[in-house]
Backbone bond lengths (Angstrom), bond angles and torsions (degrees), N, CA, C in turn:
res aa  C-N    CA-C-N  psi(-1)  N-CA   C-N-CA  omega(-1)  CA-C   N-CA-C  phi
1 M - - - 1.455 - - 1.528 110.90 -
2 L 1.331 115.57 -42.36 1.462 118.77 -179.53 1.528 111.62 -64.94
3 I 1.332 116.22 -35.43 1.466 119.40 178.08 1.530 109.28 -65.45
4 A 1.312 118.16 -43.92 1.467 121.81 179.79 1.526 110.23 -62.32
5 L 1.321 117.37 -42.97 1.466 120.43 179.06 1.532 111.00 -65.37
6 S 1.318 116.65 -38.57 1.440 120.68 178.79 1.534 111.70 -64.33
7 V 1.321 116.79 -42.85 1.466 121.00 178.02 1.534 109.60 -65.76
8 F 1.323 117.38 -44.58 1.455 121.32 178.64 1.520 111.41 -58.75
9 Y 1.335 116.53 -46.78 1.460 120.40 178.42 1.518 111.08 -59.46
10 S 1.321 118.36 -43.71 1.460 122.05 -178.29 1.525 110.81 -63.86
11 I 1.322 117.37 -39.52 1.464 120.83 179.18 1.521 110.54 -66.84
12 V 1.323 116.93 -44.52 1.479 120.57 178.16 1.534 110.02 -62.49
13 D 1.325 117.17 -45.79 1.455 121.59 179.59 1.524 110.98 -59.75
14 E 1.327 117.10 -45.93 1.461 120.83 179.72 1.537 110.24 -64.37
15 G 1.310 117.08 -39.82 1.469 120.57 177.51 1.521 112.03 -60.93
16 L 1.325 116.37 -41.24 1.465 119.98 178.35 1.530 111.23 -65.50
17 H 1.323 116.64 -38.32 1.458 118.58 176.46 1.518 111.89 -66.32
18 W 1.325 118.03 -38.45 1.461 120.45 176.94 1.527 111.00 -65.74
19 H 1.311 116.74 -38.34 1.468 120.61 177.34 1.531 109.26 -61.81
20 R 1.328 115.49 -43.75 1.469 119.28 178.18 1.532 111.43 -62.86
21 Y 1.313 117.00 -40.15 1.460 121.14 177.96 1.528 111.17 -64.54
22 M 1.326 116.58 -44.83 1.460 120.60 -177.49 1.526 112.20 -66.71
23 T 1.308 118.01 -27.48 1.461 120.76 176.88 1.535 111.06 -89.52
24 Q 1.335 116.69 12.27 1.453 125.19 174.93 1.527 113.40 63.38
25 N 1.334 116.66 35.47 1.451 120.94 176.17 1.524 112.24 -105.12
26 S 1.319 117.31 7.13 1.461 121.73 173.82 1.526 108.42 -149.84
27 D 1.330 115.82 170.16 1.458 119.00 -176.44 1.524 111.58 -112.99
28 R 1.339 116.04 177.19 1.458 121.57 -177.43 1.525 113.06 -63.07
29 V 1.323 116.61 -36.04 1.467 120.07 -179.54 1.519 110.41 -61.32
30 E 1.315 116.86 -44.75 1.467 120.63 177.70 1.524 111.18 -62.66
31 M 1.326 117.17 -40.11 1.464 119.67 -178.42 1.520 111.14 -68.95
32 W 1.334 118.57 -41.21 1.468 119.69 176.39 1.523 110.42 -62.97
33 S 1.321 115.74 -39.90 1.466 119.82 178.26 1.525 110.41 -59.63
34 H 1.324 116.47 -48.30 1.461 120.19 -178.45 1.528 111.68 -68.54
35 F 1.311 117.01 -33.62 1.474 119.44 176.73 1.527 110.09 -60.91
36 F 1.340 116.94 -46.45 1.463 119.30 -177.95 1.529 111.82 -72.42
37 I 1.328 117.60 -29.69 1.468 120.37 172.60 1.534 108.76 -63.34
38 F 1.323 116.55 -46.22 1.452 122.04 178.70 1.532 110.98 -60.75
39 L 1.324 116.60 -47.07 1.460 121.21 179.50 1.529 111.25 -60.54
40 G 1.319 117.30 -45.89 1.467 121.38 178.42 1.526 111.69 -62.46
41 H 1.318 116.05 -40.16 1.467 119.48 178.51 1.514 111.46 -64.32
42 M 1.331 117.28 -42.38 1.463 120.60 179.05 1.538 110.91 -64.45
43 I 1.326 117.53 -41.24 1.458 120.38 177.12 1.518 110.30 -60.04
44 M 1.326 117.01 -45.52 1.462 121.98 -179.75 1.535 110.90 -63.63
45 V 1.308 117.25 -46.20 1.468 121.37 -177.05 1.528 110.63 -64.68
46 F 1.330 117.93 -45.46 1.457 119.52 -177.52 1.524 111.96 -74.04
47 A 1.324 117.85 -27.93 1.466 119.59 172.60 1.524 110.05 -65.13
48 W 1.323 116.44 -43.69 1.479 120.77 177.92 1.530 108.81 -59.81
49 W 1.314 116.63 -47.11 1.472 120.67 -178.78 1.542 110.06 -61.25
50 H 1.306 117.02 -44.19 1.470 121.15 -179.89 1.535 110.36 -60.97
51 W 1.322 116.50 -45.75 1.459 119.78 179.49 1.526 111.06 -63.51
52 Y 1.308 116.61 -38.66 1.465 120.79 178.14 1.529 111.02 -62.36
53 V 1.335 116.09 -47.43 1.474 120.69 -179.41 1.530 111.44 -64.25
54 E 1.324 116.42 -36.49 1.465 120.49 -178.76 1.529 112.79 -77.48
55 G 1.318 117.37 -7.79 1.449 120.65 176.87 1.529 114.94 84.22
56 Y 1.322 117.74 23.43 1.457 121.74 178.64 1.524 109.77 -56.54
57 A 1.335 116.73 127.99 1.470 121.57 -174.71 1.520 113.06 -62.05
58 G 1.305 117.55 -31.75 1.459 121.00 -179.52 1.523 112.73 -61.77
59 V 1.327 117.33 -29.29 1.461 120.73 177.87 1.514 110.23 -66.44
60 A 1.314 116.74 -48.55 1.475 120.37 -179.75 1.532 111.20 -62.55
61 E 1.324 116.96 -38.79 1.466 120.17 177.59 1.515 111.80 -65.25
62 T 1.323 116.72 -40.69 1.463 120.14 178.80 1.519 110.89 -65.36
63 I 1.308 117.14 -45.02 1.469 120.76 179.10 1.519 110.69 -62.65
64 A 1.316 117.82 -42.27 1.459 121.56 -179.98 1.529 111.52 -65.96
65 A 1.328 117.98 -33.57 1.452 122.01 -176.58 1.533 113.68 -83.81
66 N 1.323 117.28 -17.59 1.451 121.27 -175.07 1.526 109.57 -100.94
67 P 1.338 118.25 115.86 1.470 120.23 -175.72 1.532 114.21 -64.09
68 I 1.322 118.30 -26.52 1.458 119.41 -179.24 1.532 111.47 -63.20
69 F 1.331 117.58 -31.45 1.458 120.48 179.76 1.524 113.06 -73.86
70 Q 1.301 117.97 -15.73 1.464 121.45 -178.11 1.522 110.89 -65.75
71 I 1.333 118.49 -29.09 1.466 120.22 -179.00 1.525 112.37 -73.54
72 F 1.351 117.22 -15.38 1.464 120.92 -179.24 1.518 112.84 -96.18
73 R 1.305 118.06 3.67 1.475 121.13 -178.84 1.504 110.77 -84.75
């Protein structure tokens, strides 16, 4: 669920930045910056998801050590 929310937030955020760019309230440098931030975030999120699905032990240790994840169990 957290991965889905993270992806949704990133898409909404990127959409808002594109809207701002299209209405000429930002420049190309800002848009390229946000594009690569978005791309990096998606790589990180899907890598985490892949490791989780594959059963990587570090994922279970991280979830067990982080109290915020306890509410989703």
